[in-house]
N, C-alpha and C positions, 0 to 999 in steps of 0.2 A: 798809574801810566803817566809818563812825562808829556807835557804838552809841546815841549821842545823839539824841534826838529834843527839838525845841523847839515849844512851844505858845504863842508869843509873835508870831503872825500879827497884825499891827496895822492892815492895809489892803489892798484888792483893787480892781484898777481895769483891765479890759480885758485879761485875761491875764497882769497882772502883779500879783505879790504881794509885801508889806513884811513884813520880818521883823526885830523887834528884839531887840538883846541876845544875839546868836547867836556872838558872839565872832569871832575871825580867820577868815573864809572865803576861798577863792581864788575869783578870778574864773574863769568859765567852768565850775565844778563842777557836777556832776550833783545833782538833789535829788529827794527822792520826799516827796510829800504824801499824808497818809491821815487819813480822815475818822472820824466816830463810827462808822459802819457799815464800817469797814475798805476802802472803796473808795480807789484808788490813783491819783494823777496823777503826771506827769512833768514836771520842770522844771530850769532852768539858770541859775546866777547869772549876772546881766549887770552887777551894782554892787555892790560890797562896801565899807561904809564902817564907821568903830568904832562907830556909833551903831545901823546898821541894815543890811540886805541886802535887794537887790531880786531877785526870782525870776521868770523868765519861764517860765508854766506853760503846758506845750504843749497840755494838752486844756483850757485856759481856766479861769476862776475863777468861772462861773456857778454858782450853787447851792452855793457853797463856805462853809460856816459857820466864821467865823475863830475861834470860842470853842472850837470842838471840832474843830479841825484841829491835826495833829502834822507837823512837818517836819524831815526827816533829811537832812543833807549827807553825801553818799556820798563825798566826799574823792577823787574822781576825776572827768576831763571826761567829756563824751556822747561815747561810742564806739560802735564797729562792728564787728560779728564777720565776719571774712574768711576765705573759703576759695574753693577753684574751684568750690564748690556755689552760689557767688553766682550763677553765670550761670543763667537760666530763674527767676530768683526775683523777686518784687513785694514792695515794702517802702513803709512810709509815710515822712513826712519826717524821723523820727528813727530809722530804721533798722528799725523792728518790722516783722515779717512782715503782708503786705497781702493775701496770696494763700491764706490757710487753712491754710498748711502750717507745720510747726514752726520755731522759730528754729534758726539755724546754730550748733551748740555746739562743735565740733570745730575751730574756726579760730583764728586769733589775732585779739586785739581791739585796736584801734588808735582814738586820739581822733580826732574828726572836724574837730578844728581846723586841722590840716596847717600848711603853710607854704607860701609860692611858693617856686618852685625858684630856687636860687642862680645868678645871672647867670653866674658865673664857671663853673658846672658845665653851663650849657646848650651844647646842640649845636644847629646851624642846622637849622630846619625844612626837609625836602626829600622828594621822593618824591610823586608824583601819588595822591590818593584818588579814586576814580570813585564819583560819586553817580547816575549814570544820566539826569541832567537836563542838557539841551543847554546851556543858558545859563550854569551854573554850570561844567560841565565844560570847555565850550569857550572861555568868554570870563572868567571869574572863577574858575580853578580852586583847589581845596582842595588843600593839601600837608599830611603828616603834621607833627603840632607846632605846626600854625597855629591861631590864634582868629581865625574869621570869623563874625561875627554876622549875622543876619537882621533888617532893620529893617523892622517892619511896621505896621499901624494896626487900629483896631476894623473888624471885618466882612471883612477879607481873609482868604484860606486858609492863615494861616502854619500851622495845626495839620497841616492836609492836607500841606502841602510838609515839615514836620518830620516826619510819619510815613512819607512818600515816601523821604526821604533815608534815615532809619533801616531801610527795608526794602530800599533798593538799594544803599546803600554797599558797596563792596567795595574791596580792594588787587588791582590786577593782578596781582601775581606773589607774594603772601603771604596767601591767604585762609586758610589754616589757623591763622595767628596773629593774626585780626582779632577783635576783640570790640567790643560796644556798651553803652553805658550811657544811658538815657534818663530825664531827669527833668522832671517836670510839676509846676508850682505854680500853685494857686488854680483849677484845670480844673473843669468841670462833670461830673458823674457821667456824662453822655451823652458827653463828650469822652474820658474816662477809660476809658469801655466801648469807644469807638472805636479808641484806642490798643491796648488789650489784644486785640482781636479781629483787627485790622489785623495786628499783630505775629504772632499767633498763624497766621492762615491763611496769611501769607506763609512761614513757617517759621523767622523769625529769632529767636523768643522763646528758644529752647535757647541762643542765643549772646548773649542780651542781659540786663542787669539793670536793672529799671525802680524808679523812686522816684515816688509818686503822693502830691501834696497836693490834696485837693479844694475846691471854693471855701467848702464850709461847713466844712471843717476849721479849726482855731485858725490865724489868720495869724500866728501867732508860730512856728508848725511851719515855716513857709515859710523862715526864717531858717536853720534847721539843714539843709533837704533839699540845697541845693546843696552845701555842705559834705561831706554824707554822700554825695552821688553823686561827688564829686571823690576822697573817700578810697578808695570802691569802684574808681575808675579808677585811681588810684596804685598799688593792690594789683595790679589785672590787669597793668597796663603795667611797673610796676619790679620786681614779685616774680614775676609769670608770664612776662615778656617778651612781652606781646602789644601789637600796636598797637590802641589804644583810640579810639573816636570817642564823644564826649560830645555829646548834643543836648539843650538846656534850654529850656523854654517855660514860662513867659514870665517873665522877669528883671524885667519892670515890675511885675508882682504882688510879687517877692521886694521890690524897691525902696520899694515902696508899704508893705508890712508893716515895713521897717526905719525908715520915716518914722513909722509909729504909734507903734511901740516908742521911738523916739527922743524924739518928742512926751511921751509917759506919763513917760519920765526926766528930762524938764526939759531936754534938750540943745538948744542955741541953733541955731535953724533957720537954713538958707541959702537958695539958689533953690528957689523953689517950695515951700518948707516942708520940704524934704530937708535931713538933716543935713550938716554941713560936711565930715563924714568920708565921704559917699558914693562918692567918688572911690576912698579907700583901701579901703573896704570891698569895692567890686566889684573892685578888683585884686588882693586877697587871694584871691577865687575864681578868676579868669580866668588869675593867672600860675601856677596850680599846673599848667597844662597845659604841654606842651612836649617837648622831648626832652634826654636827660641823656647826656653823653659817657661812652662805654664801657659803655651800657646798651642793648639790643636794643629794649626797647619805646618808645612814644611815647603822649602824649595830645593828641588833636585836638579842639577845642572849638567848637562851633557854638551859641550861645545866640541864642534868638529874643528880640527886645527891640520891643515896642509903642511906638508913638510917639504919646502924648496929641495929639488935635486934629491928627494928621498933622504933628506939629512935629518936624523932624529936628533941631532945635536945642534941644529939652527936654533938661533936664539928664540924664536916663538915658541915650538914645542918645548925646547929645554927650560925655560922660564915656565911655562904652563904646568910642566912636570914638578917644579917645587911648590906650587901653588895648591894642586888638586890631589886627589886620593888614589892616584893609579892612571892607567891608560888602556884604552882598546886600540891595537895596532893592526892596520890592514896590509896585507901583503901582495906585493907586485907579483910575486912568484905563483901564488895560489890564484890570483886573478887570471893570469896567463894560462892557468891549467882550466879556467872555465869554473872554478869554485866561487858561489857566492853564497854569503858574504865572505869575502876573502881575509878572515881574522886570523891572524896568526897568534896562536896562544902562547908562544914562547916568551916574547916580550910583554904580552899582554897581562895586566894585573889590576885586582881590586882589592885596594888595602883594608876596606872595610866590609868586605865580603863576609868574614866571620860573624858579623854582629847582625847579618840579615838573613841567615840560613840555618838549618837546622830543625829539630823537631817542632818548634811552635811556630815556624814561619814557612818552611818549605817541606821537608822530609828528614827523618833522624840521619839517614844514611848521605845526606848530600855532601857535609864536610869531606867524609870518608872516600866518597865517589870522585870528588873534584881532585883531591890529593893524589888516588891512583892513578886517574887518568893522566895527569902531568907527569907523574913519575915514570909511566909506560910510553908516554909521547916523547919523553926526553931519550928514554932508551932507545925507541925506535927511530928517532933522528940520527943518534949515533950508528944504527945499523944501515939506514939509507946512505949514510956518507961512507961506510965500509963497503956496501954493495956499489957504489959508484966507482970504488978502487978496483975491487978484486972480481967483481960481478956476482950477480945475485945467485948463480949456481953453485958458488963456492960457498955460499951460508951455510951454518948449521941448521938443523931443524929449528932450534929454537929462535934463532935470528931471523929465519923465514916466518915465523909466528909473528914476531915483532914487525916484520915489514909489512905483513898481511894487516895488523891491527891499523899501521899508520895509515895505509891506504884506504882503509875502510872508515878508519875516523875521518879523514878529510872528505870522503864520498857521501857518507851517511850523516855524520854528526855536525861538521862545519858546514857543509853544502846544505842549503834548505831553498825552498822556492820563495820568491819575492813576497808572495802573499800568503807563505804558510806561516802559520801562528801556532807555534808548539806551546803547550802547558807546561809548567814545570815538572809534573808527574811523567809526562810524556818524556820529556827531555832525559829525567833520571833512569826512565826506563829503558830507553835507547842506551844510555851509557852502560847499563848492565848487559845489554845484549852484546856490546862490544868487549867488556871486560870478562864476560864467560868465553871468549874465544881462548883465555888462558886458563890453565889448570890453577886450582885454588891456592897451591903453594906458592904461586908467583904473584898473587895478589895480598901482600903484606899490608897494606894500608888500610884496608876495610876491616871490619870486625867480625867475628865468629857470627854474630847474631845478623848481620847483614848477608854474609854468605848463605845463611841458612835461608833467609827469607826471599833473597832477590838473586841468588846465583844461579844461573840456567844452563851451565856448561857441564862437562864430564868430570863427576867428582869422584 
């Protein structure tokens, strides 16, 4: 730690502080700012030039007296103290305790910058993670080491869904080695309280690490929060050999903070004013998840991404889709119909689902059932469109069967209670109840053995 303090702050704007004549300073170094009354603020170097250094101040620069402020460069990156005592704790965006308990002092300290997993060291994601939500488990299954975002929009219940996933997620065969990391950026105090109470009441808090940044906290803190969360996940996964599920909400708030800082730095804007390095910046975070060969642990990532104006082609969801392996898409139409969770299976997709389901992971009929549900639902959606034009009374008997299937599917399979935790066998049995609405000759994607064992309709 440097003993030198500089009194050369020249300008402050929106949480950014310029300091001149500080000499060579490394990018990413921690900074401590002290004012005349010995009040302290934390910062990080985000730009270093020969003539000036730019610091992002996590507590903001409001009421900062430039003439009576001292800046100390600590010669170390922003870091997090790590130990098994992480579990059950709540931290702010820069890893400081947010639960009124003392900081962790007996662990190892690691910089939050981290790095993506080397592609040559990666192991392929496999094995099923059960979320207790039928639409995800049955049709868009999550596997260990996968990155599966939730695309949502303003007013949709993504926070409730994220909390339900955290409460219910489990490994069918290794519950003892399972851990959770939850990161919330730019949330209201009411939402933060909801998350804490929800996790405490469900009993998962003791196996969970939480990082919370409130909407009235400095936006710059949101740039550090997902990196701190991934650092905690890496320690739990690759030091303690746990399988870790990381849920982040909402990465759009992170990207907006990145745009704000980039604009203040003078970076050249690209699409929608976001910096041209938005893709690589998101990839730095997302690619820290996965599996490593010869390591038991894994990191599975479920980031929530809001789509401004419900636009799935917006830069944030668009670039996220290039980095991740699928997406869960929430539907405003289903939400308006009172369906929870309002997951639209049409645009939803899990590209790694095939590697986590089947005989050795869920049940032998799972791949065939999912394929058949998708095929029937696609046909049912066509029938719904036809009925809206010519009227349901003009449909053929077979078309009315498709229409009945679609309504039953939304009401019984997609919709489920916020505290309803369905096992994968329960989900597959429910799917067969819906498939049994059809005669066997229309079920072309399931095998004869599946029909013999699970079909309950008229043969």
